[in-house]
C-alpha positions as CSV (number, residue, x, y, z in Angstrom):
1,M,-129.8,56.3,-9.0
2,I,-126.4,57.6,-7.1
3,S,-125.0,60.8,-5.9
4,I,-121.7,62.7,-7.7
5,E,-120.4,62.5,-4.3
6,S,-120.2,58.5,-3.8
7,L,-118.9,58.7,-7.9
8,A,-116.0,60.7,-6.6
9,A,-115.6,59.4,-3.6
10,I,-114.7,55.5,-4.5
11,A,-112.8,57.6,-7.5
12,L,-110.9,58.8,-4.6
13,V,-110.6,55.5,-2.6
14,A,-109.6,54.0,-6.5
15,L,-106.6,56.4,-7.1
16,G,-105.5,55.5,-3.5
17,L,-105.8,52.0,-4.0
18,V,-104.2,51.8,-7.1
19,L,-101.3,54.2,-6.4
20,T,-100.4,52.3,-3.1
21,P,-97.6,49.5,-4.1
22,G,-99.4,46.1,-4.1
23,P,-99.8,42.6,-5.9
24,N,-100.9,44.0,-9.1
25,M,-98.2,47.0,-9.0
26,L,-95.1,44.7,-8.7
27,Y,-96.0,42.3,-11.3
28,L,-97.1,44.8,-13.9
29,V,-93.8,46.7,-13.1
30,S,-91.8,43.7,-12.7
31,R,-93.2,42.1,-16.4
32,T,-92.9,45.1,-18.1
33,L,-89.4,46.1,-17.2
34,T,-88.3,42.3,-18.1
35,Q,-90.5,42.2,-20.7
36,G,-91.7,45.1,-22.4
37,R,-94.4,47.3,-22.7
38,R,-96.7,45.4,-24.7
39,A,-96.1,42.1,-22.2
40,G,-97.6,44.5,-19.4
41,L,-100.3,45.5,-21.5
42,V,-101.2,42.0,-22.2
43,S,-100.6,41.5,-18.4
44,L,-103.5,44.5,-17.7
45,L,-105.8,42.5,-20.1
46,G,-106.3,39.7,-17.4
47,V,-105.9,42.3,-14.3
48,A,-109.2,43.6,-15.9
49,T,-110.5,40.4,-16.4
50,G,-110.2,40.0,-12.9
51,F,-111.7,43.1,-11.7
52,A,-114.5,42.1,-14.3
53,V,-115.3,38.4,-12.4
54,Y,-115.2,40.7,-8.8
55,L,-117.6,43.1,-10.3
56,A,-120.5,40.4,-11.1
57,A,-119.8,39.2,-8.6
58,A,-120.1,42.2,-6.2
59,T,-123.6,42.9,-8.1
60,A,-124.9,39.7,-7.7
61,G,-124.1,39.3,-4.3
62,L,-124.7,42.7,-2.7
63,A,-128.5,43.5,-3.2
64,A,-129.5,40.1,-2.0
65,V,-127.0,41.1,1.1
66,F,-128.2,44.3,1.9
67,S,-132.2,43.0,1.5
68,T,-131.7,40.6,4.1
69,V,-129.0,42.2,6.3
70,P,-129.0,45.9,6.7
71,A,-127.1,45.8,9.5
72,L,-124.0,44.1,8.0
73,H,-123.4,47.7,6.9
74,T,-122.0,49.2,9.6
75,A,-119.6,45.7,10.3
76,L,-118.6,46.5,6.6
77,R,-117.9,50.1,7.3
78,L,-115.9,49.4,10.2
79,A,-113.9,46.8,8.5
80,G,-113.5,49.2,5.9
81,A,-111.6,52.0,7.5
82,A,-109.7,49.5,9.2
83,Y,-108.5,48.2,6.1
84,L,-107.2,51.4,4.7
85,L,-105.5,52.3,8.1
86,W,-103.8,49.1,7.6
87,L,-102.8,50.4,3.9
88,A,-102.0,53.7,5.2
89,W,-99.6,52.8,8.0
90,Q,-97.7,50.8,5.0
91,A,-97.6,53.5,2.9
92,L,-96.1,55.7,5.9
93,R,-94.0,53.0,7.9
94,P,-90.4,53.8,8.0
95,G,-88.4,51.3,5.4
96,G,-91.3,51.1,3.1
97,S,-90.3,49.5,-0.1
98,T,-91.1,50.7,-3.7
99,P,-92.3,48.6,-6.8
100,F,-90.3,50.4,-8.8
101,A,-87.0,48.3,-8.3
102,P,-88.7,44.3,-8.6
103,A,-87.8,41.1,-9.2
104,T,-86.3,40.3,-12.8
105,L,-89.2,38.1,-14.2
106,P,-88.6,35.1,-16.7
107,A,-90.2,36.1,-20.4
108,E,-93.8,34.5,-21.0
109,R,-95.9,33.8,-23.5
110,P,-99.2,36.3,-24.1
111,G,-101.7,33.5,-23.2
112,R,-99.6,32.8,-19.5
113,L,-99.3,36.8,-19.4
114,F,-102.6,37.3,-19.3
115,A,-103.5,34.2,-16.9
116,M,-100.6,35.2,-15.0
117,G,-102.5,39.1,-14.5
118,L,-105.8,37.3,-14.1
119,V,-104.5,35.2,-10.8
120,T,-102.7,38.2,-9.3
121,N,-105.5,40.3,-9.4
122,L,-108.2,37.4,-7.9
123,L,-105.8,36.7,-5.2
124,N,-104.8,40.3,-4.6
125,P,-106.4,40.9,-1.0
126,K,-106.8,44.9,-1.7
127,I,-109.2,44.1,-4.5
128,A,-110.8,41.3,-2.7
129,V,-111.4,43.9,0.5
130,L,-112.2,46.7,-2.0
131,Y,-115.1,45.1,-3.3
132,V,-116.8,43.4,0.0
133,S,-115.9,46.0,2.5
134,L,-115.0,49.6,0.6
135,L,-117.7,49.6,-2.0
136,P,-120.8,48.9,-0.2
137,Q,-120.0,52.1,2.1
138,F,-121.0,54.2,-1.1
139,I,-124.4,52.6,-1.3
140,D,-127.6,53.8,-0.4
141,P,-130.3,51.7,-1.1
142,A,-132.9,54.4,-0.7
143,L,-131.3,55.7,-3.9
144,G,-132.8,53.1,-6.3
145,A,-131.5,49.1,-7.4
146,V,-128.6,48.2,-5.2
147,A,-126.9,46.2,-7.8
148,V,-127.5,48.9,-10.4
149,Q,-125.6,51.4,-7.7
150,S,-123.0,48.5,-7.5
151,L,-122.4,48.1,-11.3
152,L,-122.0,51.7,-11.7
153,L,-119.4,52.2,-8.6
154,G,-117.4,49.4,-9.7
155,L,-116.7,50.4,-13.3
156,V,-116.1,54.0,-11.8
157,Q,-113.4,51.9,-10.0
158,I,-112.3,49.7,-12.6
159,S,-111.5,52.9,-15.4
160,V,-109.3,54.5,-12.7
161,A,-107.4,51.2,-12.0
162,L,-106.7,50.6,-15.5
163,T,-106.3,54.2,-16.2
164,V,-103.4,54.5,-13.9
165,N,-102.1,50.9,-14.4
166,A,-102.3,51.6,-18.2
167,A,-99.9,54.9,-17.6
168,I,-98.1,52.8,-15.0
169,V,-97.0,50.1,-18.0
170,L,-96.4,52.6,-20.4
171,T,-93.9,54.8,-18.1
172,A,-92.2,52.1,-15.7
173,G,-88.8,52.2,-17.4
174,A,-88.9,56.3,-17.6
175,L,-90.4,55.9,-13.9
176,A,-88.1,53.1,-12.5
177,A,-85.2,55.4,-14.1
178,F,-86.3,58.7,-12.5
179,L,-87.7,57.2,-9.6
180,T,-83.8,55.5,-8.7
181,R,-82.1,59.0,-9.1
182,R,-84.6,61.0,-7.2
183,P,-85.5,58.8,-3.6
184,V,-87.0,61.8,-2.5
185,W,-89.9,61.4,-4.6
186,L,-90.6,57.7,-3.6
187,R,-91.0,59.1,-0.1
188,V,-93.8,61.7,-1.2
189,Q,-95.5,59.2,-3.2
190,R,-95.7,57.1,0.3
191,Y,-96.4,60.2,2.4
192,V,-99.4,61.0,-0.3
193,M,-100.9,58.0,-0.8
194,G,-100.7,57.2,2.8
195,G,-102.6,60.4,4.3
196,V,-105.1,60.1,1.2
197,L,-105.9,56.4,2.7
198,A,-106.2,57.3,6.4
199,G,-108.4,60.5,5.7
200,L,-110.8,58.3,3.9
201,A,-110.3,55.9,6.9
202,V,-111.5,58.2,9.2
203,H,-114.3,59.8,6.2
204,L,-115.7,56.2,6.5
205,A,-115.7,55.4,10.1
206,T,-117.6,58.8,11.0
207,D,-119.1,60.6,8.4
208,R,-120.9,58.0,7.0
209,A,-121.6,56.5,10.4
210,R,-123.7,60.1,11.1
211,L,-125.5,59.4,7.7
212,A,-126.5,56.2,8.9
């Protein structure tokens, strides 16, 4: 139904995106440092629900799009590659910031923490582009139902994102202290993730085009 290469590739994309500072990471770290791990994990549940919403929409919509407009694959591939390059530049550009020095947030009740995590993820441009432009690149209609492939790929992405984000929440305090004392590690993180994202962008723009 789906190739191991595609599963590994979407896992690598998901890892690169989740380790690149963005709205989800900034919110989860800020909330954890301000209100504790429990608040961070409740917020993460909201983020997870946001992923589920995007996955449901992608699974329902991609099948119809691919069956009616196959040429859209090329446009999505190029858009996804361009977006990955932009994220790579954001990671590599001089003066990049760290999410481990976030602004203090006021304490909130669990219900509001969940809702804020959900909204933060739903309004996260990285996640929107991931499901609209990047996920379709790893789907091959010749291998079977597009909707099923979308579901499997999305579940891999969600598993990677939630695992990494949970680790960040559980270790946010220690990581913040460690990185504050060792700024060189912040630069290493940015360079590694920038390189990974740039490499994935090149892969999408070239290798997948040749396969097509």
